MITOR-553305 format. One line per 10 residues: number of its first residue (from 0); for each residue z negated, x negated, y of N, C-alpha, C. Coordinates in steps of 0.001 Angstrom, whole numbers, plus 500000, padded with zeros to 6 digits. Layout:
BEGIN
NUM	Z,X,Y,Z,X,Y,Z,X,Y | ...
END
This chain:
BEGIN
0	674555,181384,106882,675765,180614,106685,676656,180716,107917 | 677473,179686,108085,678336,179653,109255,679773,179453,108838 | 680679,179939,109646,682123,179726,109471,682597,180144,108092 | 682033,181199,107590,682384,181624,106243,683139,182933,106284 | 684315,183007,105655,685061,184255,105646,684325,185317,104848 | 684622,186566,105156,683924,187667,104501,684260,187767,103032 | 685454,187319,102640,685890,187467,101245,686599,186195,100796 | 686254,185720,099601,686858,184501,099055,687316,184796,097634 | 688596,184556,097355,689091,184708,095995,688793,183436,095208 | 688141,183618,094074,687499,182505,093388,688493,181542,092743
10	689638,182035,092281,690613,181124,091677,691055,180056,092665 | 691002,180369,093946,691395,179396,094972,690333,178325,095178 | 689131,178552,094671,688077,177553,094789,688197,176445,093761 | 688941,176680,092681,689027,175713,091584,689549,174378,092096 | 688754,173332,091916,689144,171999,092343,688902,171709,093804 | 688382,172676,094562,688145,172472,095988,687024,171449,096185 | 687188,170571,097175,686180,169544,097444,684940,170163,098064 | 683790,169624,097671,682504,170026,098250,681921,168828,098980 | 681420,169067,100189,680920,167995,101039,679477,168260,101447 | 678785,167166,101842,677463,167331,102443,677637,167453,103954
20	676558,167690,104704,676706,167897,106157,677292,166697,106902 | 677207,165491,106304,677735,164290,106953,679225,164073,106678 | 679812,164960,105889,681222,164818,105572,681503,163968,104350 | 680484,163534,103632,680679,162767,102401,680904,163730,101240 | 681865,163384,100399,682199,164283,099292,681116,164257,098216 | 680674,165437,097843,679690,165599,096777,680386,165686,095429 | 681493,166414,095362,682217,166600,094107,683285,167658,094295 | 683651,168323,093208,684670,169374,093251,684170,170636,092547 | 684561,171781,093080,684154,173061,092496,684898,173281,091188 | 684151,173590,090148,684756,173873,088843,684586,175325,088412
30	683562,176020,088920,683398,177425,088543,682361,178074,089442 | 682228,179386,089300,681234,180171,090036,680372,180900,089007 | 679066,180801,089164,678117,181402,088215,677607,182713,088792 | 677684,183775,087971,677215,185091,088422,676293,185709,087379 | 675513,186667,087840,674688,187474,086936,675314,188850,086855 | 675938,189153,085718,676583,190456,085533,675512,191466,085150 | 675346,192481,085996,674271,193443,085779,674753,194690,085045 | 675847,195291,085527,676412,196470,084870,677800,196688,085445 | 678543,197602,084858,679876,197885,085367,679827,198656,086676 | 678686,199285,086984,678560,200029,088227,678108,199126,089378
40	677232,198168,089068,676700,197297,090111,677433,195958,090078 | 677994,195558,091198,678739,194307,091265,677815,193121,090976 | 678286,192132,090238,677450,190970,089901,677037,190183,091141 | 675867,189607,091070,675379,188741,092134,675829,187317,091853 | 676319,186627,092879,676740,185230,092734,675507,184342,092841 | 675268,183559,091790,674089,182703,091746,674348,181332,092360 | 675542,180810,092145,675824,179480,092668,677151,178950,092161 | 677404,177688,092455,678650,177021,092072,678365,175940,091033 | 679321,175751,090138,679297,174579,089262,680144,173514,089943 | 679512,172401,090292,680179,171302,090975,680275,170123,090014
50	681474,169563,089908,681630,168333,089123,681450,167154,090067 | 680373,166405,089865,680085,165256,090715,680700,164011,090089 | 680533,162886,090735,681139,161649,090257,680633,161314,088857 | 681557,160930,087989,681209,160664,086607,681427,161858,085711 | 682117,162902,086229,682464,164096,085459,681230,164856,084990 | 680131,164724,085716,678919,165481,085392,678945,166788,086168 | 678699,167894,085459,678712,169215,086076,677282,169634,086382 | 677017,169950,087669,675680,170344,088101,675768,171700,088781 | 674599,172348,088910,674535,173675,089511,674068,173566,090957 | 674807,174219,091856,674432,174266,093269,674190,175730,093641
60	672956,176129,093898,672686,177528,094260,673423,177909,095540 | 673764,179184,095693,674460,179639,096893,673591,179491,098142 | 672283,179389,097960,671406,179168,099108,671605,177779,099706 | 672274,176889,098952,672537,175538,099452,674012,175338,099784 | 674733,176452,099878,676128,176410,100329,676149,176989,101736 | 676535,176183,102701,676494,176640,104092,677832,177145,104598 | 678925,176784,103918,680242,177219,104383,681240,177154,103251 | 682100,178182,103180,683238,178192,102255,684442,178554,103105 | 685158,177516,103558,686216,177782,104525,687158,176597,104619 | 688383,176849,105080,689360,175803,105386,689569,174825,104235
70	689610,175364,103027,689901,174517,101876,688779,173589,101477 | 687544,173883,101873,686431,173032,101491,685144,173840,101436 | 684190,173280,100698,682856,173872,100596,681876,172886,101200 | 680998,173380,102074,679969,172537,102682,678620,172930,102095 | 677870,171929,101632,676540,172164,101068,675490,171528,101972 | 674227,171793,101647,673136,171180,102405,672997,169699,102078 | 673657,169253,101003,673559,167858,100592,672483,167603,099569 | 671594,168553,099336,670542,168408,098335,670998,169043,097032 | 671251,168216,096036,671800,168702,094770,670943,168187,093628 | 670497,169084,092796,669765,168700,091592,670754,168110,090587
80	670535,166848,090177,671486,166167,089309,671323,166510,087830 | 670422,167445,087518,670302,167883,086124,671605,168540,085680 | 672081,168184,084498,673340,168737,083990,673263,170260,083889 | 674308,170931,084333,674350,172389,084286,674380,172882,082849 | 673480,173788,082543,673469,174457,081235,673448,175954,081482 | 674454,176624,080980,674591,178060,081211,673528,178839,080438 | 672892,179781,081116,671884,180625,080473,672542,181877,079889 | 671877,182517,078932,672476,183709,078309,672779,184831,079292 | 672038,184904,080396,672237,185979,081378,673306,185628,082421 | 673897,184452,082310,674867,183996,083306,676295,184065,082774
90	677223,184280,083685,678653,184355,083346,679432,183440,084282 | 680424,182722,083732,681305,181879,084525,682547,182676,084893 | 682825,182801,086171,683937,183654,086608,685267,183104,086119 | 685548,181835,086386,686836,181267,085974,686918,181127,084459 | 685873,180576,083874,685911,180287,082449,685890,181503,081552 | 685235,182610,082009,685011,183730,081109,685606,185059,081564 | 685825,185243,082862,686306,186546,083325,687815,186586,083579 | 688399,185471,084029,689848,185469,084225,690556,185714,082897 | 691651,186457,082953,692454,186826,081781,691796,187888,080907 | 690664,188448,081371,690047,189551,080636,690925,190801,080745
100	690861,191620,079724,691548,192913,079744,690561,193986,080206 | 690938,194714,081250,690063,195752,081794,690794,197096,081776 | 689999,198134,081946,690545,199495,082021,690295,200052,083415 | 691326,200597,084005,691189,201217,085329,690526,202580,085148 | 689386,202788,085791,688598,203985,085544,689324,205260,085965 | 690166,205185,086964,690831,206383,087451,691992,206806,086551 | 692812,205847,086119,694015,206187,085349,693886,205927,083855 | 692913,205112,083458,692764,204760,082047,693739,203690,081589 | 694533,203143,082491,695496,202100,082137,694784,200765,081936 | 695404,199925,081106,694871,198581,080894,695560,197590,081830
110	694842,196546,082193,695396,195506,083060,694673,194200,082758 | 695255,193096,083249,694685,191754,083034,694178,191196,084357 | 692987,190632,084326,692384,190065,085531,693022,188706,085837 | 693546,188546,087066,694084,187237,087443,693300,186588,088576 | 692384,187295,089203,691502,186694,090204,690365,187675,090504 | 689284,187146,091044,688128,187949,091418,687623,187432,092767 | 687293,188344,093664,686807,187960,094995,685301,188113,095083 | 684690,187235,095873,683271,187368,096173,683116,187550,097686 | 682076,188274,098079,681835,188536,099488,680362,188347,099797 | 680094,188047,101060,678718,187885,101514,678257,189172,102195
120	677092,189637,101800,676557,190886,102347,675797,190632,103648 | 675326,191703,104256,674550,191576,105494,673251,190832,105269 | 672758,190860,104036,671521,190124,103728,671806,188662,103413 | 673092,188271,103530,673559,186902,103332,673619,186501,101865 | 673420,187464,100963,673624,187210,099540,675109,187358,099215 | 675535,186675,098176,676930,186764,097733,677022,187611,096464 | 678092,188377,096369,678328,189180,095169,679816,189328,094916 | 680171,189625,093674,681576,189906,093358,681916,191291,093909 | 683086,191409,094482,683408,192678,095149,684750,193263,094739 | 685751,192423,094522,687095,192902,094217,687597,192245,092935
130	688453,192981,092228,689076,192477,091007,690584,192582,091173 | 691278,191454,091110,692743,191441,091208,693316,191507,089797 | 694120,192539,089550,694638,192761,088195,696161,192805,088208 | 696712,192567,087042,698163,192634,086848,698445,193554,085670 | 699314,194527,085891,699704,195441,084826,700866,194836,084057 | 700924,195106,082770,702021,194599,081955,703341,195208,082377 | 704420,194413,082256,705755,194899,082596,706528,195226,081329 | 707257,196294,081359,708077,196666,080208,709429,195972,080218 | 709747,195305,081313,711034,194628,081416,710851,193155,081127 | 711718,192612,080268,711607,191226,079850,711746,190297,081058
140	710847,189290,081163,710949,188305,082223,710427,188751,083566 | 709902,189963,083676,709403,190452,084961,707877,190538,084921 | 707249,190083,085991,705799,190224,086091,705453,191671,086406 | 704300,192071,085893,703887,193438,086132,703357,193628,087544 | 703103,194869,087890,702565,195217,089197,701153,194658,089355 | 700829,194198,090556,699484,193691,090828,698735,194658,091730 | 697411,194598,091631,696562,195520,092369,695215,194860,092620 | 694611,195139,093756,693262,194648,094041,692338,195857,094135 | 691344,195876,093260,690480,197043,093112,689025,196679,093373 | 688233,197698,093683,686788,197519,093785,686225,197232,092387
150	685109,196518,092337,684489,196215,091043,684220,197496,090255 | 683792,198546,090937,683448,199795,090261,684670,200553,089747 | 685876,200119,090135,687089,200817,089718,687680,200274,088425 | 687010,199314,087802,687466,198802,086507,686285,198761,085553 | 686578,198797,084280,685537,198654,083257,686022,197669,082202 | 685073,197058,081505,685427,196121,080449,685076,194678,080749 | 684442,194424,081909,684111,193045,082263,682685,192654,081876 | 681933,193564,081351,680539,193240,081044,680315,192932,079576 | 681322,193085,078728,681179,192783,077308,682056,191618,076904 | 681876,191144,075675,682695,190045,075167,684128,190516,074957
160	685074,189662,075318,686488,189937,075098,686875,189430,073719 | 687423,190313,072895,687760,189901,071531,689039,189080,071476 | 689972,189324,072364,691253,188617,072340,691678,188342,073778 | 691177,187244,074311,691368,186931,075724,692397,185823,075882 | 693364,186022,076761,694355,184988,077016,693800,183913,077936 | 694691,183027,078401,694245,181939,079278,695250,181646,080378 | 696255,182504,080546,697342,182231,081495,696841,182016,082907 | 695999,182918,083404,695587,182850,084799,694528,181770,085034 | 693699,181514,084045,692755,180411,084165,693513,179087,084261 | 694516,178908,083415,695288,177666,083450,696069,177537,084754
170	696504,178644,085306,697188,178594,086603,696244,178081,087678 | 694979,178503,087611,693995,178052,088599,693663,176576,088426 | 693811,176073,087199,693457,174680,086905,694676,173793,086748 | 695829,174297,087151,697103,173638,086842,697200,172215,087374 | 696620,171937,088544,696793,170630,089167,695743,169610,088730 | 694867,169999,087826,693849,169055,087358,694472,167953,086508 | 693924,166766,086623,694288,165694,085712,693766,166025,084315 | 694420,165492,083266,693963,165795,081905,692480,165526,081682 | 691963,164417,082239,690552,164092,082039,689647,165140,082674 | 690044,165662,083845,689229,166681,084513,689309,168016,083781
180	690512,168380,083316,690657,169622,082555,689870,169529,081256 | 689857,168360,080647,689067,168169,079423,687586,168416,079700 | 687110,167974,080878,685712,168209,081227,685392,169683,081361 | 686324,170451,081935,686133,171899,082069,686119,172560,080690 | 687088,172213,079874,687200,172815,078544,685973,172505,077698 | 685481,171290,077797,684334,170884,076985,683116,171760,077245 | 682942,172215,078492,681752,172984,078857,681843,174458,078470 | 683020,174926,078066,683192,176336,077731,682740,176629,076305 | 682640,177903,075988,682298,178299,074623,683414,177899,073670 | 683085,177796,072399,684082,177424,071395,685251,178403,071385
190	684952,179680,071504,686002,180702,071500,686950,180513,072678 | 686380,180339,073871,687206,180190,075069,687980,178872,075044 | 687359,177835,074518,688005,176521,074419,689269,176610,073567 | 689174,177330,072476,690331,177445,071578,691409,178365,072148 | 691007,179364,072925,692003,180218,073592,692814,179414,074605 | 692137,178547,075341,692838,177718,076313,693756,176728,075610 | 693273,176119,074539,694100,175168,073787,695361,175838,073267 | 695221,177070,072799,696380,177795,072268,697412,178077,073354 | 696953,178217,074608,697867,178564,075700,698538,177350,076332 | 697978,176155,076149,698567,174948,076730,699838,174558,075985
200	700807,173970,076706,701982,173462,075998,701598,172183,075263 | 702441,171757,074326,702092,170660,073423,701770,169367,074164 | 702585,169013,075141,702377,167745,075844,701072,167749,076632 | 700810,168848,077326,699575,168956,078122,698353,168950,077220 | 698413,169675,076109,697279,169714,075192,697027,168338,074587 | 698097,167613,074253,697935,166264,073706,697218,165367,074704 | 697608,165453,075981,696965,164643,077021,695488,165000,077155 | 695178,166307,077080,693790,166751,077216,692964,166332,076009 | 693522,166471,074811,692798,166092,073598,692376,164634,073629 | 693234,163775,074171,692916,162351,074233,691681,162079,075091
210	691310,163025,075957,690173,162847,076860,688914,163570,076395 | 688992,164311,075285,687851,165094,074802,687019,164306,073797 | 685735,164643,073661,684918,164047,072597,685501,164391,071227 | 685197,163563,070241,685796,163726,068913,685492,165089,068293 | 684261,165607,068485,683915,166903,067892,684824,168007,068439 | 685093,167979,069742,685983,168978,070342,687398,168808,069824 | 687855,167565,069686,689200,167304,069172,689387,167915,067787 | 688429,167642,066923,688518,168127,065542,688487,169655,065504 | 687601,170257,066299,687497,171720,066331,688810,172360,066787 | 689354,171857,067904,690585,172435,068452,691744,172251,067494
220	691885,171053,066956,692995,170797,066031,692908,171702,064813 | 691679,171942,064339,691495,172773,063158,691822,174234,063381 | 691871,174668,064650,692164,176061,064960,693608,176295,065395 | 694420,175262,065378,695795,175397,065859,696778,175838,064786 | 696454,175639,063538,697448,175829,062485,698127,174499,062204 | 698477,174259,060948,698954,172942,060531,700218,172498,061254 | 701191,173400,061407,702472,173021,062013,702269,172575,063458 | 701512,173362,064225,701325,172987,065625,700419,171763,065745 | 699423,171656,064868,698559,170483,064900,699372,169206,064706 | 700340,169255,063792,701203,168089,063569,702048,167791,064804
230	702535,168839,065462,703319,168646,066701,702471,167985,067783 | 701212,168400,067908,700328,167830,068926,700071,166359,068623 | 699836,166032,067366,699602,164638,066990,700807,163765,067319 | 702000,164320,067177,703209,163570,067526,703286,163296,069017 | 702752,164210,069838,702779,164037,071287,701727,163038,071766 | 700681,162839,070996,699624,161898,071379,700110,160473,071190 | 699488,159547,071912,699806,158144,071665,699356,157804,070244 | 700090,156931,069539,699778,156679,068126,698338,156250,067876 | 697765,155418,068769,696395,154962,068541,695389,156101,068679 | 695606,157001,069655,694710,158158,069793,694880,159122,068627
240	696119,159307,068171,696362,160170,067014,695682,159606,065772 | 695752,158294,065606,695112,157664,064450,693599,157831,064505 | 693010,157663,065691,691561,157845,065834,691153,159270,065478 | 691963,160256,065882,691643,161651,065593,691799,161947,064108 | 692893,161504,063522,693127,161757,062093,692029,161122,061244 | 691512,159973,061693,690445,159307,060943,689177,160145,060880 | 689028,161101,061805,687845,161966,061825,687990,163187,060918 | 689182,163424,060392,689442,164616,059577,689156,164350,058102 | 688887,165397,057335,688778,165223,055884,690069,164615,055343 | 689983,163738,054332,691175,163034,053830,692332,163957,053448
250	692027,165092,052808,693112,165989,052386,693796,166640,053589 | 693018,166976,054611,693593,167546,055841,694448,166513,056561 | 693930,165289,056650,694667,164215,057320,696001,163962,056639 | 695993,163914,055335,697232,163640,054600,698237,164783,054763 | 697746,166015,054750,698644,167159,054926,699321,167116,056291 | 698570,166760,057338,699148,166686,058678,700142,165535,058797 | 699819,164413,058206,700732,163269,058247,702065,163614,057584 | 702023,164413,056532,703254,164812,055845,704095,165767,056698 | 703428,166527,057583,704154,167454,058444,704741,166767,059680 | 704226,165593,060026,704724,164873,061190,706091,164252,060910
260	706833,163955,061991,708089,163241,061834,707811,161913,061138 | 708652,161506,060188,708367,160304,059394,708086,159055,060220 | 708856,158831,061294,708629,157614,062084,707299,157681,062831 | 706922,158891,063316,705637,159045,063998,704487,158860,063008 | 704623,159442,061834,703585,159328,060807,703435,157883,060343 | 704557,157154,060273,704506,155765,059827,703667,154913,060777 | 703847,155126,062091,703047,154381,063067,701566,154676,062894 | 701238,155947,062700,699837,156325,062554,699248,155756,061270 | 700002,155848,060180,699520,155300,058897,699254,153796,059019 | 700129,153104,059723,699959,151658,059886,698681,151356,060667
270	698410,152124,061712,697196,151913,062491,695948,152231,061672 | 696042,153231,060819,694900,153605,059981,694579,152535,058939 | 695513,151654,058665,695306,150622,057641,694452,149466,058153 | 694227,149393,059470,693435,148301,060029,691995,148735,060234 | 691105,147754,060228,689705,148032,060550,689605,148533,061990 | 688662,149428,062239,688596,150096,063536,688439,149122,064696 | 687503,148187,064619,687214,147299,065748,687896,145943,065579 | 689198,146010,065321,690045,144827,065295,691226,145080,066220 | 691988,144029,066495,693163,144194,067353,694118,145217,066770 | 694288,145208,065447,695171,146182,064803,694666,147604,064941
280	693348,147777,064847,692776,149112,064975,692752,149617,066404 | 692781,148696,067377,692730,149076,068782,694104,149282,069408 | 695125,148688,068824,696425,148595,069503,697183,149918,069506 | 698128,150006,070450,699110,151081,070463,700437,150484,070042 | 701273,151285,069406,702517,150759,068831,703743,151057,069681 | 703554,151594,070887,704735,151939,071693,704703,151333,073097 | 704615,149996,073202,704734,149360,074516,706195,149327,074958 | 706446,148775,076137,707821,148626,076638,708410,147361,076023 | 709377,147542,075128,709987,146420,074401,711443,146280,074837 | 711863,145056,075144,713219,144795,075605,713838,143648,074813
290	715167,143649,074652,715851,142517,074015,715984,141363,075009 | 716261,140146,074546,716348,139006,075466,717505,139081,076451 | 718542,139898,076175,719669,139990,077102,719475,141108,078145 | 718300,141764,078168,718018,142762,079206,717796,142050,080536 | 718074,142759,081618,717895,142186,082949,716567,142617,083564 | 716221,141952,084645,715024,142340,085391,715142,143787,085858 | 716359,144185,086273,716571,145573,086705,716264,146542,085561 | 716684,146180,084327,716384,147020,083158,714874,147149,082962 | 714168,146025,083101,712719,146019,082892,712005,146881,083927 | 712396,146734,085186,711753,147514,086243,712026,149004,086085
300	713229,149341,085627,713550,150750,085399,712659,151338,084309 | 712379,150536,083275,711544,151039,082178,710093,151236,082614 | 709550,150300,083405,708127,150424,083736,707881,151400,084878 | 708959,151926,085475,708789,152981,086485,708425,154323,085859 | 708545,154432,084547,708277,155690,083853,706870,156192,084183 | 706796,157373,084780,705504,157927,085201,704587,158231,084024 | 705143,158334,082814,704335,158646,081643,703555,157437,081146 | 703925,156240,081581,703235,155036,081132,701884,154906,081835 | 700881,154469,081105,699606,154140,081729,699777,152838,082517 | 698945,152598,083530,699070,151355,084303,699016,150103,083443
310	698169,150110,082407,698061,148910,081569,699319,148670,080744 | 699984,149730,080305,701225,149549,079555,702395,149216,080474 | 702313,149657,081734,703391,149365,082681,703262,147977,083295 | 702175,147271,083015,701945,145966,083638,702788,144859,083017 | 703281,145070,081803,704049,144028,081119,705185,144658,080316 | 706244,143859,080129,707274,144192,079146,707230,143112,078069 | 707621,143481,076868,707510,142587,075714,708909,142308,075190 | 709301,141056,075204,710666,140665,074861,710688,140196,073417 | 711551,140839,072640,711611,140569,071198,713062,140541,070720 | 713284,139866,069590,714565,139981,068894,714632,141350,068206
320	715824,141915,068029,715943,143190,067305,715407,143032,065882 | 714899,144129,065290,714838,145498,065849,713766,145613,066922 | 713931,146600,067800,713031,146751,068932,711930,147780,068702 | 711905,148398,067520,710797,149267,067139,709754,148426,066421 | 708462,148689,066678,707417,147926,065989,707364,148302,064513 | 707207,147308,063621,707206,145874,063866,708610,145370,064213 | 708690,144601,065281,709967,144158,065822,710468,142910,065103 | 711604,142400,065623,712006,141051,065260,711065,140056,065915 | 711426,138794,065936,710525,137755,066453,710140,138030,067902 | 708842,137941,068156,708310,138126,069506,708555,136858,070320
330	709135,137020,071538,709491,135873,072361,708531,135635,073522 | 707978,136690,074104,707066,136516,075224,706938,137782,076040 | 706138,137714,077106,705904,138878,077953,706446,138624,079357 | 706893,139703,079990,707307,139654,081386,706306,140417,082230 | 705586,139730,083110,704590,140367,083977,705304,141075,085126 | 704889,142285,085443,705647,143056,086430,705644,142391,087803 | 704573,141680,088159,704569,140996,089458,705645,139913,089520 | 705841,139199,088412,706895,138187,088367,708268,138852,088436 | 708407,139985,087750,709688,140691,087758,710072,141126,089172 | 709073,141525,089961,709347,141974,091325,709860,140838,092217
340	709581,139597,091842,710000,138459,092669,711364,137905,092287 | 711960,138424,091218,713223,137881,090716,714405,138770,091096 | 715603,138191,091231,716809,138998,091468,717023,139981,090318 | 717471,141196,090609,717625,142218,089568,718537,141805,088418 | 719524,140928,088685,720478,140549,087640,719967,139449,086722 | 718798,138872,087020,718235,137806,086195,717895,138340,084805 | 718201,137522,083775,717826,137917,082417,716309,137839,082272 | 715723,138884,081688,714275,138930,081562,713770,137806,080661 | 714588,137351,079737,714185,136256,078851,713981,134962,079619 | 714565,134863,080817,714417,133664,081620,713142,133621,082435
350	712387,134713,082479,711173,134755,083304,709945,135175,082497 | 710029,135043,081181,708901,135488,080358,707835,134401,080269 | 706631,134825,079988,705493,133942,079770,705281,133859,078257 | 705444,132656,077719,705216,132488,076270,704165,131411,075993 | 703328,131155,077003,702288,130133,076843,701037,130672,076150 | 700732,131954,076369,699516,132521,075793,699717,132874,074324 | 698748,132519,073507,698797,132866,072090,698548,134365,071913 | 699443,135083,071226,699180,136512,070983,698063,136692,069969 | 697501,137867,069958,696459,138210,068990,697070,138502,067624 | 696276,138303,066585,696673,138758,065246,695923,140053,064929
360	696481,140832,064035,695974,142184,063787,694526,142204,063328 | 694070,141148,062663,692696,141133,062157,691708,140510,063130 | 692148,140205,064354,691231,139632,065357,690134,140633,065683 | 688859,140220,065639,687764,141164,065905,687678,141521,067388 | 686936,142577,067676,686835,143097,069031,686343,142046,070018 | 685359,141237,069638,684840,140249,070587,685887,139205,070946 | 686764,138860,070009,687848,137922,070312,688863,138554,071266 | 689162,139819,071038,690076,140542,071926,689502,140581,073337 | 688219,140912,073441,687566,141022,074745,687570,139689,075474 | 687249,138607,074765,687214,137279,075386,688582,136873,075908
370	689635,137159,075130,690989,136797,075552,691379,137520,076847 | 691155,138848,076889,691514,139615,078072,690716,139149,079289 | 689414,138884,079083,688566,138473,080195,688909,137064,080675 | 689146,136142,079740,689381,134736,080096,690651,134566,080926 | 691693,135322,080573,692975,135176,081260,693264,136315,082244 | 692261,137144,082504,692420,138261,083447,693617,139142,083091 | 693718,139497,081831,694836,140293,081344,694443,141771,081265 | 695432,142656,081410,695202,144077,081171,695751,144506,079820 | 696465,143613,079138,697013,143913,077818,697374,142612,077127 | 697446,142667,075808,697832,141494,075038,698650,141930,073836
380	699735,141186,073502,700522,141517,072311,699754,141201,071030 | 700070,141950,069988,699499,141729,068658,700658,141468,067703 | 700600,140362,066955,701701,139978,066066,701209,139822,064640 | 702144,139821,063686,701800,139537,062291,701977,138046,062009 | 701825,137655,060751,701897,136244,060381,703260,135642,060647 | 704307,136466,060680,705667,135977,060910,706078,136029,062377 | 705159,136404,063255,705473,136440,064672,706231,137669,065119 | 706144,138756,064364,706759,140025,064752,705747,140850,065554 | 706194,141482,066624,705295,142291,067444,704905,143568,066708 | 703598,143779,066547,703087,144984,065882,702664,146051,066885
390	702211,145603,068036,701721,146536,069050,701071,145778,070178 | 700306,146499,070983,699683,145932,072170,698272,146495,072300 | 697315,145621,072565,695956,146062,072880,695819,146096,074391 | 695388,147239,074951,695204,147361,076398,693715,147370,076735 | 693420,147001,077966,692027,146889,078378,691308,148238,078317 | 692025,149354,078579,691355,150658,078540,690927,151015,077123 | 691736,150605,076116,691330,150865,074730,690119,150023,074352 | 690060,148799,074851,688917,147935,074576,687651,148517,075200 | 687757,148959,076455,686593,149531,077142,686092,150762,076405 | 687018,151608,075917,686626,152800,075165,685729,152447,073986
400	686010,151312,073338,685245,150925,072154,683991,150133,072495 | 683888,149635,073717,682686,148930,074128,681618,149884,074664 | 682058,151005,075220,681121,151977,075787,680400,152752,074677 | 679224,153315,074973,678547,154167,073986,679425,155372,073616 | 679216,155905,072424,680043,157010,071946,679986,158216,072874 | 678848,158413,073527,678693,159592,074389,678956,159260,075855 | 679771,158244,076138,679968,157822,077528,680577,158916,078386 | 681390,159793,077776,681992,160864,078566,680955,161855,079056 | 679794,161877,078416,678749,162838,078786,677809,162293,079853 | 677892,161006,080119,676895,160384,080989,677366,160359,082433
410	676437,160475,083387,676810,160380,084798,677150,158948,085156 | 677998,158766,086145,678346,157451,086638,677636,157228,087964 | 677087,156061,088172,676407,155749,089421,677394,155626,090557 | 676864,155615,091769,677706,155355,092923,678017,156582,093751 | 677672,157787,093255,677928,158978,094046,676940,159081,095198 | 677249,159928,096159,676400,160083,097337,675569,161358,097231 | 675392,161849,096017,674631,163076,095823,673142,162763,095874 | 672389,163601,096547,670938,163421,096656,670257,164446,095785 | 669352,164015,094926,668600,164947,094087,667363,165427,094821 | 667094,166713,094648,665883,167253,095274,664677,167156,094341
420	664917,166609,093121,663815,166397,092199,663349,167639,091489 | 664062,168783,091702,663602,170028,091074,663860,170020,089597
END
């Protein structure tokens, strides 16, 4: 290997880009795989888990890593595209060892692991060498003392942790997008997955749940406790919350709906009343809704909200009061490109598009798809028989229902990864 530092702390590798020798990105580092032999002998590093394009996690042996330096990993470019499956003899450093409780062999004190270093030996093999630990603080609000120890100076890393936190793992993964964090969580054991879910704040967990397969969603929600599960459902977009609740046993679903805020529960109940593959079943009930006397400046201020998805930020929906769905009479949509061309003081009602027929709640999926495709739309309003706005169907929700159920598990074409055929 070349240009490789003698010691690398593994938490710093999380999310680091991996490249081939030509400088093309292969993917991002998600974890380090080791073989834990004993508490006396430092584990040997077997390789890296790399997330390639399409959120597929593959194994790259350390023999195919030529450099770990300057914020990047360089590989030989030959990567087996077979999905990584952890063997019983293998351990994931980030996923399983961070936040472990260990005992210092010299003093007998307990500490929490917040990072682990790996080093390359003279034989060019990699092994774990140092354990960075944090001691608990007796003073409120103060972090405990930190220490970096030899692997042989701690014990407790070779067995299962009965009560493992997730603080330091989440710190290492803090900058991941919800979809990427969901991919990491999905690959972990059920126990570790639920520990991480318990440590996430409500908003972050809601975002991650929306990106997980349904089985993971149901498992995590079932381990949160009813009160917190209801809080998480309130943080989710109503359509995603409705999809999740539909997967639960009827008695569980009803109990959670009763614990939710009445207005949030009402939106979810309304969505559950529609057939799944109809405009009503696909729509979200919280688009950007404005009264006819709002100005272009008001509209632009609303769609600047960073929490909005691009498809929801592409249009504003002008309605008579009330402005909560179901609204008063729907008047039309304001396309953000048109809004950008108008003086800020212009009334939004003066620049709306009311030529396109909105969808009705019972419109089937193929009708929704044809409408969006024919007019090159990213969203379409959904109204009732009286012309009241019920919600909005966005193109991303339509695509979710057109793709196979296991689409999150499948690789996406277009990456520059080369398989060695092994």
